[in-house]
C-alpha positions in Angstrom: 0.0 0.0 0.0 1.5 3.3 -1.0 2.1 6.2 1.5 -0.5 8.3 -0.3 -3.2 5.8 0.6 -1.9 5.3 4.1 -2.0 9.1 4.7 -5.5 9.3 3.2 -6.8 6.6 5.5 -5.2 8.0 8.6 -6.4 11.5 7.9 -9.8 10.9 6.3 -11.1 7.7 8.0 -9.2 8.0 11.3 -7.8 4.5 10.9 -5.0 3.5 13.3 -1.7 2.3 12.1 -2.7 -1.3 13.0 -6.0 -1.0 11.0 -4.1 0.5 8.0 -1.6 -2.4 8.1 -4.5 -4.9 8.3 -6.3 -3.2 5.4 -3.2 -3.1 3.2 -3.4 -6.8 2.3 -6.7 -6.3 0.5 -5.5 -3.5 -1.9 -3.7 -4.8 -5.0 -2.0 -2.4 -7.5 -3.1 -2.3 -11.1 -1.2 -0.3 -13.7 -3.3 1.2 -16.4 -1.9 2.6 -19.6 -3.6 5.7 -21.0 -6.8 4.4 -22.7 -7.1 1.2 -20.5 -10.4 0.6 -18.7 -10.9 0.3 -15.0 -14.6 -0.5 -15.5 -16.4 -0.9 -18.8 -20.0 0.2 -19.3 -22.3 -2.9 -19.2 -19.8 -5.1 -17.2 -20.1 -6.0 -13.6 -18.5 -3.4 -11.3 -16.3 -5.6 -9.1 -13.7 -3.2 -7.7 -13.2 0.1 -6.0 -9.9 1.7 -6.5 -7.7 4.4 -5.0 -5.7 6.4 -7.5 -2.0 6.6 -6.4 -0.8 8.1 -9.6 -2.6 9.3 -12.8 -6.1 10.1 -13.7 -9.3 8.7 -15.1 -12.5 9.8 -16.8 -16.0 8.4 -16.2 -18.5 8.5 -19.0 -21.6 7.0 -20.6 -21.8 6.4 -24.3 -24.9 7.6 -26.2 -26.6 5.8 -29.1 -24.4 7.6 -31.6 -21.3 6.3 -29.7 -20.5 9.8 -28.3 -18.9 9.9 -24.8 -20.7 12.0 -22.2 -18.1 12.6 -19.5 -19.5 13.1 -16.0 -16.3 13.4 -14.0 -12.5 13.1 -13.7 -10.6 11.6 -10.8 -7.0 12.1 -10.0 -4.4 11.2 -7.3 -5.7 10.8 -3.8 -9.3 9.9 -4.9 -11.3 6.7 -4.8 -12.9 5.6 -8.1 -15.6 3.2 -9.1 -19.1 3.3 -10.4 -20.3 3.5 -6.8 -24.0 2.7 -7.1 -23.3 -0.4 -9.2 -20.4 -1.4 -7.0 -22.6 -1.4 -3.9 -25.4 -3.2 -5.6 -23.1 -5.5 -7.6 -24.9 -4.6 -10.9 -23.5 -3.9 -14.3 -21.9 -0.5 -14.6 -23.9 2.3 -16.4 -20.7 4.0 -17.4 -17.1 3.3 -18.3 -14.1 4.5 -16.3 -10.9 4.8 -18.4 -7.4 6.1 -17.8 -6.6 9.4 -19.4 -3.0 9.1 -18.2 -0.8 6.1 -17.3 -2.1 5.4 -13.8 -1.5 3.2 -10.7 -4.6 2.3 -8.9 -4.8 0.3 -5.7 -8.0 -1.7 -5.9 -10.0 -3.9 -3.6 -12.6 -6.5 -4.7 -16.2 -6.4 -3.5 -15.9 -9.5 -1.3 -12.7 -8.1 0.4 -14.4 -4.7 0.7 -17.3 -6.4 2.5 -15.0 -8.4 4.8 -13.0 -5.2 5.6 -16.1 -3.3 6.5 -17.0 -6.1 9.0 -13.5 -6.2 10.5 -12.6 -2.5 10.7 -15.4 -0.3 11.8 -13.5 2.9 10.9 -13.8 1.9 7.2 -17.4 3.1 7.5 -16.0 6.6 8.1 -13.8 6.3 5.0 -16.7 5.3 2.8 -18.9 8.0 4.3 -16.3 10.6 3.4 -15.9 9.2 -0.1 -19.7 9.3 -0.7 -19.8 12.9 0.7 -17.1 13.9 -1.8 -19.0 12.2 -4.6 -22.1 14.1 -3.7 -20.3 17.4 -3.4 -18.6 16.9 -6.7 -21.9 16.2 -8.5 -23.6 19.2 -6.8 -20.7 21.5 -7.9 -20.9 20.2 -11.4 -24.7 20.9 -11.6 -24.3 24.4 -10.1 -21.4 25.5 -12.2 -21.8 23.8 -15.6 -25.6 23.6 -16.2 -27.3 26.4 -18.1 -24.2 28.6 -18.6 -22.5 29.8 -21.6 -19.4 28.2 -23.0 -17.3 31.2 -21.9 -18.7 31.1 -18.3 -18.1 27.3 -18.1 -14.5 27.7 -19.3 -13.9 30.6 -17.0 -15.1 28.6 -14.1 -12.8 25.7 -15.0 -9.8 28.1 -15.1 -10.6 29.5 -11.7 -11.8 26.4 -9.8 -10.4 23.4 -11.6 -7.3 24.5 -13.5 -5.8 21.0 -13.3 -8.4 19.9 -15.9 -7.0 22.4 -18.4 -3.5 21.1 -17.9 -4.2 17.3 -17.8 -7.4 16.7 -19.8 -7.6 16.5 -23.6 -9.6 19.2 -25.3 -12.3 16.9 -26.6 -12.7 15.4 -23.1 -12.9 18.8 -21.5 -15.6 19.9 -24.0 -17.6 16.7 -23.3 -17.4 17.3 -19.6 -18.6 20.9 -20.0 -21.4 19.8 -22.3 -20.2 21.9 -25.3 -18.6 21.2 -28.6 -14.8 21.4 -29.1 -15.5 24.3 -31.4 -17.3 26.2 -28.7 -14.5 25.5 -26.2 -11.9 26.8 -28.7 -14.0 30.0 -29.2 -14.4 30.4 -25.4 -10.7 30.0 -24.9 -10.1 32.7 -27.6 -12.6 35.1 -26.2 -11.2 34.8 -22.6 -7.6 35.2 -24.0 -8.6 38.3 -26.0 -10.4 39.9 -23.0 -7.3 39.2 -20.8 -5.1 41.0 -23.3 -7.2 44.1 -23.4 
């Protein structure tokens, strides 16, 4: 288990050193190359992972095959299709690496066992679910019913890492605009900053 996950567990979940050591045996590293899947839409969601290095995007594919990106996750975040992981159903979205990544994952049976053995894990999961909820609320508040310029301006001020680490087409999908609109918004903001 990497230090980044140990630190997260001790700070977020309040796990003791002994509980962290016990938990470590259940987390196995998986290395994903850019473009590899962590979870595929339509397949069973069997793992939850902690990103030690890299980043992923979560998206559903529409009837025309277009990706509709709902979120990005980076280092120090848990990732899975949470609802389907908990209910052990097929995932309604794909989670795919946007960078070479190292993710420490735990299987559903091991996750269930760990929850039964280490009560403090309930605090970790509660914190993860709260973060998920906050992220979805922020997304709805900041990216719905706004112009492309306002959306891009918000990304620059609140989520600048996305501009640095996410491909233009993926950022456009996340913002719910076309690549062309994103390019125009970038140009408009750049021009107004020069004036």
